[in-house]
C-alpha positions as CSV (number, residue, x, y, z in Angstrom):
1,X,-11.7,18.8,-6.5
2,X,-7.9,20.0,-6.0
3,X,-6.1,21.2,-9.2
4,X,-3.2,19.4,-10.9
5,X,-0.8,22.6,-10.1
6,X,-2.0,22.2,-6.3
7,X,-1.2,18.6,-6.3
8,X,2.0,18.7,-8.1
9,X,3.5,20.9,-5.4
10,X,2.3,19.1,-2.9
11,X,4.4,16.3,-4.4
12,X,7.3,18.2,-5.2
13,X,7.5,19.6,-1.7
14,X,7.0,16.5,0.1
15,X,9.9,15.2,2.3
16,X,8.4,11.7,1.7
17,X,5.6,10.0,0.0
18,X,4.2,7.0,1.6
19,X,2.0,4.2,-0.7
20,X,-0.5,2.1,0.2
21,X,-0.1,-1.3,-2.0
22,X,-2.4,-3.3,-2.6
23,X,-5.4,-1.7,-4.8
24,X,-2.9,1.5,-5.0
25,X,0.8,0.6,-6.2
26,X,-0.6,-2.6,-7.6
27,X,-4.0,-3.7,-9.0
28,X,-5.0,-6.3,-6.8
29,X,-5.2,-7.0,-3.2
30,X,-2.9,-9.6,-2.2
31,X,-4.4,-11.7,0.2
32,X,-7.4,-12.2,-2.1
33,X,-5.1,-13.3,-4.6
34,X,-3.4,-16.0,-2.4
35,X,-7.2,-16.7,-1.3
36,X,-7.9,-17.4,-4.9
37,X,-4.9,-19.5,-5.2
38,X,-5.4,-21.6,-2.3
39,X,-9.1,-22.4,-3.3
40,X,-11.2,-20.0,-0.7
41,X,-11.6,-16.4,-2.4
42,X,-15.0,-16.2,-1.6
43,X,-15.1,-16.0,2.0
44,X,-11.7,-14.1,2.0
45,X,-12.8,-11.6,-0.4
46,X,-15.8,-10.4,1.9
47,X,-13.7,-10.2,5.2
48,X,-11.3,-8.2,2.9
49,X,-14.1,-5.6,2.2
50,X,-15.0,-5.2,5.7
51,X,-11.6,-4.5,6.9
52,X,-11.1,-1.9,4.3
53,X,-14.1,-0.1,5.0
54,X,-13.0,-0.7,8.7
55,X,-16.0,-2.4,9.8
56,X,-13.4,-5.1,11.6
57,X,-10.0,-4.4,13.4
58,X,-7.5,-5.1,11.0
59,X,-5.7,-7.4,13.0
60,X,-8.9,-9.4,13.9
61,X,-9.7,-9.5,10.1
62,X,-6.6,-10.3,9.0
63,X,-6.1,-13.2,11.7
64,X,-9.9,-14.7,10.2
65,X,-8.7,-14.5,6.6
66,X,-5.1,-16.4,7.3
67,X,-6.9,-18.9,9.7
68,X,-9.2,-19.7,6.6
69,X,-6.3,-19.3,3.7
70,X,-3.5,-21.6,5.7
71,X,-0.8,-20.4,2.8
72,X,2.0,-22.6,3.0
73,X,5.9,-21.2,2.3
74,X,5.4,-23.1,-1.2
75,X,2.2,-21.5,-2.2
76,X,3.3,-17.9,-1.7
77,X,6.5,-18.6,-3.6
78,X,4.1,-19.9,-6.7
79,X,1.7,-17.5,-6.6
80,X,4.6,-14.7,-7.1
81,X,5.9,-17.1,-9.7
82,X,2.9,-18.0,-11.7
83,X,0.9,-14.6,-10.9
84,X,2.6,-11.8,-10.0
85,X,0.7,-8.8,-9.4
86,X,0.4,-6.1,-11.6
87,X,1.7,-2.5,-11.3
88,X,-0.8,0.0,-11.5
89,X,-0.4,2.1,-15.1
90,X,2.0,5.0,-14.5
91,X,3.0,4.1,-10.7
92,X,6.6,3.2,-12.0
93,X,7.2,6.5,-13.5
94,X,5.7,8.3,-10.9
95,X,8.0,6.7,-8.3
96,X,10.9,7.3,-10.3
97,X,10.4,11.2,-10.8
98,X,10.0,11.4,-7.4
99,X,13.4,9.6,-6.4
100,X,15.1,11.8,-9.3
101,X,13.8,14.9,-6.8
102,X,15.3,13.0,-3.9
103,X,12.0,12.7,-2.3
104,X,12.1,9.2,-0.2
105,X,9.4,6.4,-1.4
106,X,8.3,4.4,1.1
107,X,5.7,1.3,0.9
108,X,3.5,0.7,4.0
109,X,0.8,-2.5,3.6
110,X,-1.3,-4.2,5.8
111,X,-0.4,-7.3,3.1
112,X,2.7,-9.5,3.4
113,X,6.2,-8.5,3.1
114,X,6.9,-11.2,0.8
115,X,4.9,-9.7,-1.8
116,X,5.4,-6.5,-1.1
117,X,9.3,-6.6,-1.5
118,X,8.3,-8.3,-4.5
119,X,6.7,-5.2,-5.7
120,X,9.5,-2.8,-4.4
121,X,12.4,-4.3,-6.5
122,X,10.0,-3.8,-9.3
123,X,10.1,0.0,-8.7
124,X,13.4,0.3,-7.5
125,X,12.8,0.7,-3.6
126,X,15.1,-0.7,-1.1
127,X,13.8,-3.5,1.2
128,X,14.9,-1.1,4.0
129,X,11.7,1.2,2.9
130,X,9.3,-1.5,3.0
131,X,6.8,-2.0,6.2
132,X,4.1,-4.9,6.0
133,X,3.4,-8.0,7.6
134,X,5.4,-11.4,7.8
135,X,3.9,-14.5,7.4
136,X,5.4,-17.1,9.9
137,X,5.8,-20.9,8.6
138,X,6.9,-23.9,10.3
139,X,10.2,-25.6,9.4
140,X,8.2,-28.1,7.1
141,X,6.8,-24.6,5.0
142,X,3.2,-24.6,6.4
143,X,1.5,-22.0,8.1
144,X,2.4,-20.8,11.0
145,X,0.6,-17.4,11.7
146,X,2.1,-14.2,11.4
147,X,4.0,-11.8,13.3
148,X,2.1,-9.5,15.7
149,X,4.3,-7.2,16.7
150,X,4.6,-5.3,13.6
151,X,2.6,-2.0,13.2
152,X,1.1,-2.8,10.0
153,X,-0.6,-5.6,11.6
154,X,-3.3,-3.6,13.6
155,X,-5.6,-0.9,13.3
156,X,-3.6,2.7,13.2
157,X,-0.4,0.9,12.7
158,X,0.3,3.1,9.4
159,X,0.2,5.9,11.0
160,X,2.7,4.5,13.6
161,X,4.8,3.7,11.1
162,X,4.6,7.3,9.8
163,X,5.5,8.5,13.0
164,X,8.2,6.5,13.5
165,X,9.5,7.8,10.4
166,X,9.1,11.4,11.1
167,X,11.2,10.9,14.4
168,X,14.1,8.8,12.5
169,X,14.5,10.9,9.4
170,X,12.8,14.0,10.6
171,X,10.4,14.6,8.0
172,X,8.7,17.8,8.1
173,X,5.8,16.8,5.2
174,X,5.0,13.6,4.3
175,X,2.1,12.5,2.0
176,X,0.5,9.3,2.1
177,X,-1.5,7.7,-0.6
178,X,-3.9,5.1,-0.3
179,X,-7.3,3.8,-0.8
180,X,-8.8,2.3,2.5
181,X,-9.5,3.2,6.2
182,X,-6.4,2.6,7.6
183,X,-4.5,4.7,5.0
184,X,-7.2,7.3,6.3
185,X,-6.1,6.3,9.9
186,X,-2.3,7.6,8.8
187,X,-3.2,11.4,8.7
188,X,-2.1,12.4,10.5
189,X,0.4,12.2,11.7
190,X,1.3,12.2,7.6
191,X,0.4,16.0,6.5
192,X,-1.7,15.1,3.9
193,X,-4.1,12.2,2.5
194,X,-4.8,11.6,-1.1
195,X,-7.4,8.6,-2.3
196,X,-6.6,7.1,-5.2
197,X,-10.2,7.1,-6.8
198,X,-10.8,8.7,-10.6
199,X,-7.2,9.8,-10.6
200,X,-6.8,12.1,-14.1
201,X,-3.9,12.6,-16.3
202,X,-1.5,15.5,-15.6
203,X,1.6,16.0,-17.9
204,X,4.5,15.9,-16.3
205,X,7.3,18.4,-17.3
206,X,11.0,19.0,-16.3
207,X,9.6,21.3,-13.7
208,X,8.2,18.3,-11.6
209,X,7.4,15.1,-11.0
210,X,3.6,13.9,-12.2
211,X,0.6,14.4,-9.7
212,X,-2.4,13.1,-8.8
213,X,-6.0,14.1,-9.2
214,X,-9.0,12.9,-6.7
215,X,-12.1,13.8,-6.3
216,X,-11.1,15.0,-3.0
217,X,-8.5,15.5,-0.5
218,X,-10.9,14.9,2.5
219,X,-12.9,12.1,1.7
220,X,-12.2,8.6,0.7
221,X,-13.5,5.5,-0.9
222,X,-12.8,2.0,-0.8
223,X,-14.2,1.2,-4.6
224,X,-12.6,1.4,-7.9
225,X,-9.4,1.1,-9.1
226,X,-6.7,3.4,-8.9
227,X,-4.9,4.6,-12.3
228,X,-1.7,7.0,-12.4
229,X,-1.2,8.9,-15.8
230,X,1.0,11.3,-17.5
């Protein structure tokens, strides 16, 4: 198991930290919550599980799930108003301390930009630091598909985003934090991958921001909920 001090140093020395969103920054899977809101929860949840484990190509799984959900613009807006996502305990403090140390924080998600931007606003993360999939709607608000040109719409997309960030901002060290197969695909180009299962407390001090500890930085899991403690 990686020690507290090792992870603390990794976070402190990073130029940027990129977070997955569903079941990492927030406690829910956004697409499953949308499916529940639209009355097709069971079928979509199973597809989400397969997609997270890498059993189905991400774009294919996303296409199939959205074809079942067929969310309208109004339904997405109502979901955010009536059932907003819940931040994972401690994430607000972690992001704040990283920002205090001038560490750039990005949200890179295979979820939907309308939901992820809502989360970003709660964490004072600018929308320019959000990379996620865009839903498309007809003029009457009915579902019209999703923007398949977004890198996050396909397997390996998070890695493409991180490569873009490294080229644009000349970052030397990027940490990727997430819980699924698409997060593992981002390393490389990210220099460190951190699984979010079984995180334990570390008391932050003035010498550095809170750090995360997982069972291993070399092993990933798609089960359980992340917890960020201080």
